[in-house]
C-alpha positions, 0 to 999 in steps of 0.5 A, spaced: 499 499 499 502 506 498 503 511 502 498 517 503 502 524 502 502 530 507 498 536 505 502 542 505 497 546 508 501 553 507 500 551 499 493 553 500 492 559 504 487 565 503 487 571 504 479 575 506 478 581 507 472 582 513 469 589 517 467 589 524 460 591 526 463 597 528 468 598 521 461 598 517 458 603 521 463 607 520 464 605 512 457 606 511 455 612 514 460 616 509 457 611 503 451 613 506 453 621 506 456 621 499 450 619 497 453 612 495 448 606 491 448 602 495 449 602 504 445 599 508 440 600 514 444 599 520 440 597 525 437 592 522 443 588 522 444 588 528 438 586 529 438 581 524 446 579 527 442 578 535 436 575 531 441 569 529 446 569 537 451 572 536 453 578 539 454 585 535 461 586 538 465 580 536 463 578 529 466 578 524 463 580 516 467 576 512 467 580 504 466 575 499 464 579 492 467 585 490 467 589 484 471 596 481 464 601 482 464 608 478 471 608 477 471 611 484 469 606 488 469 599 490 462 594 491 463 589 496 459 585 498 459 582 506 455 576 509 454 572 516 450 567 518 451 561 520 448 555 515 452 556 508 445 556 504 442 561 508 448 566 510 445 574 510 449 578 505 449 587 504 453 591 500 455 597 500 459 601 496 466 604 499 472 608 497 478 604 495 482 607 502 476 604 505 476 597 502 484 597 502 485 599 511 479 593 512 482 588 515 485 581 512 485 573 515 488 568 512 485 561 512 488 555 512 486 549 507 483 552 503 484 551 495 
């Protein structure tokens, strides 16, 4: 019988941007003030987070999709939830500076 090779997880690392609720609140306020096309009702987001049993101050919202928008901003979609088939999604338009300043986390074992 042949040996099963050990997986090199360094090879399967991927970086994801994310935001905390405070970061979402700040970026969203700038989107509203700047009359951008995509913003959210932050109170509804906070209620949805609480209803799913999360602590709003602890949850991290990963960015799952982005596109350049109007050549001056980034449209970013964030998600949260417990079940992959019922994730909550929301999209906010933000400056490149705001997007580039979002923190990242690294997932290992990701292909």
